C-alpha distance (Angstrom), angle and dihedral (degrees) to the residues before:
residue distance angle dihedral
M1 . . .
E2 3.77 . .
R3 3.78 132.1 .
N4 3.82 116.0 -115.8
Y5 3.81 106.0 -123.4
Q6 3.77 94.9 177.4
I7 3.80 94.7 54.8
A8 3.79 103.7 38.3
A9 3.82 110.3 24.2
P10 3.82 115.3 107.6
I11 3.79 111.0 -122.4
L12 3.81 94.6 -129.9
A13 3.81 97.3 40.5
H14 3.79 116.7 130.0
P15 3.85 111.3 -111.4
D16 3.81 91.2 -120.8
E17 3.79 89.2 54.9
L18 3.81 91.6 53.5
H19 3.79 89.0 49.7
C20 3.78 90.5 54.1
R21 3.80 93.5 47.3
T22 3.79 90.5 51.2
A23 3.81 92.5 48.4
F24 3.81 93.0 51.7
H25 3.80 90.9 46.0
E26 3.80 94.5 53.9
A27 3.81 93.7 38.2
G28 3.81 87.0 57.5
H29 3.79 91.6 54.8
A30 3.80 92.0 48.9
A31 3.81 94.4 46.9
A32 3.79 92.5 51.5
I33 3.80 93.0 47.2
H34 3.78 91.9 55.1
I35 3.80 105.4 30.1
L36 3.81 102.8 33.1
N37 3.80 94.7 43.6
R38 3.79 89.5 50.6
Q39 3.81 91.9 49.2
K40 3.81 89.1 52.4
H41 3.83 90.6 50.4
L42 3.79 90.6 -118.3
P43 3.80 122.0 150.4
P44 3.81 116.3 -87.3
V45 3.80 114.4 -107.5
F46 3.79 130.6 -158.5
F47 3.79 121.2 -109.9
E48 3.77 138.0 158.3
I49 3.78 134.5 -167.8
Q50 3.80 116.8 -126.1
V51 3.79 115.7 -157.7
K52 3.79 128.7 -167.2
R53 3.79 111.0 -169.0
P54 3.83 120.1 -157.0
A55 3.79 115.5 -102.3
N56 3.83 90.9 -162.8
A57 3.81 141.3 6.2
N58 3.81 92.5 -87.1
E59 3.80 94.8 61.1
D60 3.80 128.9 80.2
F61 3.76 129.6 -126.3
V62 3.81 102.9 -117.4
A63 3.78 126.2 -170.5
K64 3.77 131.0 167.7
V65 3.78 138.5 174.0
V66 3.79 109.6 -124.1
D67 3.83 119.8 -152.8
G68 3.80 117.1 -18.4
N69 3.81 94.5 134.8
L70 3.80 117.9 134.0
I71 3.79 93.8 -158.1
H72 3.80 91.3 60.0
N73 3.80 90.0 53.8
L74 3.79 97.0 57.5
P75 3.02 136.8 147.0
I76 3.82 87.5 38.3
A77 3.80 90.5 53.7
V78 3.80 90.9 50.3
I79 3.79 93.7 51.2
E80 3.79 94.5 47.0
S81 3.81 95.1 46.7
L82 3.81 99.9 45.3
S83 3.80 94.2 105.8
S84 3.80 94.5 56.5
L85 3.81 92.2 41.9
A86 3.78 90.8 57.7
E87 3.81 89.4 64.4
T88 3.80 95.8 51.4
G89 3.79 99.2 37.8
Q90 3.78 88.6 -140.2
H91 3.78 119.8 141.3
S92 3.80 110.6 -103.0
C93 3.80 95.9 -128.2
Q94 3.80 91.8 48.6
R95 3.80 90.7 51.2
A96 3.80 91.2 51.1
Y97 3.80 93.0 46.2
E98 3.81 92.2 50.1
A99 3.81 92.6 49.0
D100 3.80 90.2 50.7
V101 3.82 90.9 49.6
V102 3.81 92.2 52.6
N103 3.80 89.8 49.7
L104 3.80 89.7 52.2
L105 3.81 92.6 51.1
V106 3.81 93.9 50.3
G107 3.83 89.7 68.2
P108 3.83 99.7 65.0
L109 3.81 90.7 35.2
S110 3.80 89.6 56.8
E111 3.79 90.9 51.1
A112 3.81 90.1 48.5
K113 3.81 92.4 50.7
Y114 3.81 91.6 48.2
I115 3.82 90.5 53.5
A116 3.82 92.7 46.2
Q117 3.80 91.8 51.8
R118 3.78 92.0 44.3
D119 3.80 91.3 53.8
G120 3.81 96.3 38.4
E121 3.81 90.9 -117.1
I122 3.79 132.0 143.7
F123 3.79 117.1 -90.9
N124 3.79 115.2 -165.2
R125 3.78 140.6 143.9
Q126 3.82 94.2 -104.4
L127 3.81 91.0 62.2
M128 3.80 93.6 48.0
S129 3.79 104.6 78.4
L130 3.78 121.7 161.6
D131 3.80 90.8 -104.3
A132 3.81 90.9 49.8
L133 3.80 90.3 61.5
R134 3.80 89.7 67.6
H135 3.82 87.8 70.0
Y136 3.80 89.0 60.4
G137 3.78 101.3 54.5
G138 3.80 92.3 -84.3
H139 3.80 102.1 125.1
S140 3.81 97.1 102.6
D141 3.82 91.3 37.9
L142 3.80 90.5 56.7
E143 3.80 93.1 44.6
R144 3.78 90.4 51.9
A145 3.81 92.4 45.5
Q146 3.81 90.9 52.4
S147 3.79 89.9 49.5
Y148 3.81 91.3 52.0
L149 3.81 93.3 50.6
E150 3.81 91.4 50.5
H151 3.81 87.6 70.6
F152 3.81 92.8 71.7
I153 3.83 107.7 11.7
T154 3.80 115.6 63.2
S155 3.80 97.9 179.3
K156 3.80 115.0 83.0
T157 3.82 90.4 -150.8
H158 3.79 91.7 53.1
R159 3.81 90.8 46.0
T160 3.79 90.8 54.8
K161 3.81 90.7 48.4
K162 3.81 91.6 50.3
L163 3.81 91.6 46.0
T164 3.81 89.6 52.6
E165 3.82 89.9 51.5
L166 3.80 91.2 50.2
L167 3.82 90.1 47.9
S168 3.81 88.3 57.7
E169 3.80 89.5 51.6
A170 3.81 90.7 50.9
Y171 3.82 90.3 48.4
K172 3.82 91.8 53.1
F173 3.79 89.1 52.9
I174 3.80 96.9 56.6
V175 3.81 97.2 40.9
D176 3.80 88.8 60.6
A177 3.82 102.6 102.7
R178 3.80 95.5 -137.0
H179 3.80 93.3 48.5
W180 3.80 90.9 48.6
K181 3.79 90.6 50.9
C182 3.83 88.6 53.8
I183 3.80 90.0 52.9
Q184 3.81 91.8 47.3
N185 3.78 93.1 49.5
L186 3.80 94.6 49.2
A187 3.82 91.8 45.5
H188 3.80 91.1 54.3
F189 3.80 91.0 44.1
M190 3.81 88.7 55.1
L191 3.80 91.9 48.9
E192 3.80 96.5 45.4
S193 3.79 98.8 40.2
R194 3.79 120.7 84.2
Q195 3.79 92.2 -149.6
E196 3.78 120.1 124.9
I197 3.81 91.6 -156.9
I198 3.80 125.2 38.3
S199 3.77 106.9 -164.0
C200 3.78 126.4 -136.6
D201 3.81 90.3 -111.2
E202 3.81 92.3 51.7
A203 3.80 92.3 51.4
I204 3.80 91.8 46.2
N205 3.81 90.2 50.7
V206 3.81 89.0 55.4
F207 3.81 90.8 50.8
D208 3.80 96.2 44.3
S209 3.81 92.3 47.3
C210 3.77 89.6 49.9
L211 3.81 95.2 47.7
S212 3.80 92.4 49.0
A213 3.82 95.2 45.6
P214 3.83 129.3 86.4
Q215 3.79 115.7 -87.8
H216 3.82 93.9 -104.5
G217 3.77 114.5 62.9
R218 3.76 146.8 114.3
W219 3.79 123.2 -29.2
T220 3.79 97.2 20.3
N221 3.82 96.0 133.6
I222 3.79 124.2 83.1
V223 3.79 112.0 -119.5
E224 3.79 114.8 -123.9
F225 3.79 125.8 -163.3
S226 3.75 121.1 -148.2
G227 3.79 90.8 -149.4
R228 3.77 97.1 63.8
């Protein structure tokens, strides 16, 4: 899961602003992988965040979530989730694919919400169409999501309908105040840390500390850059 700089980055954006957008994008992916999968009683999956920090002004800040896909962890995921699948009647592979798609969509939505809050603009579901996500580094996320849905939905019309439903699920995740705080905290951890790899355990510690803490805490303000 990696943000598309070439497709979504504004030409005149300050480098620090692009760094922040990337951090929120990838923090969204990571938060959904851990928190949403757990809420759905799906098996935990390994992921890590790889970060390449710019050595000079001509280089980009690059971050990406590596692994974290349920579908790539089958058949273990299927075996461990059989009990919950029996209640829903949903095919195990379809359930895993749909969870992975939601986790993909949370990334560009997180970037979009960060920008809306930064600029004091409205952020709502009506503004967040599938096409709109491409303006927030979501091109490859959407392409991958479409590819996943092709495995169990043959009709393009039905795929688009399902993708829209999953987008609404992803939106509900990030507008939850506690989930958004988790995304904020991990994004700032990524920006402030000098680590090139943030392990799965480190990210989970950020989330668990955030979820168990009072609502008001560190890193609650959106960072603004005068150079943007």
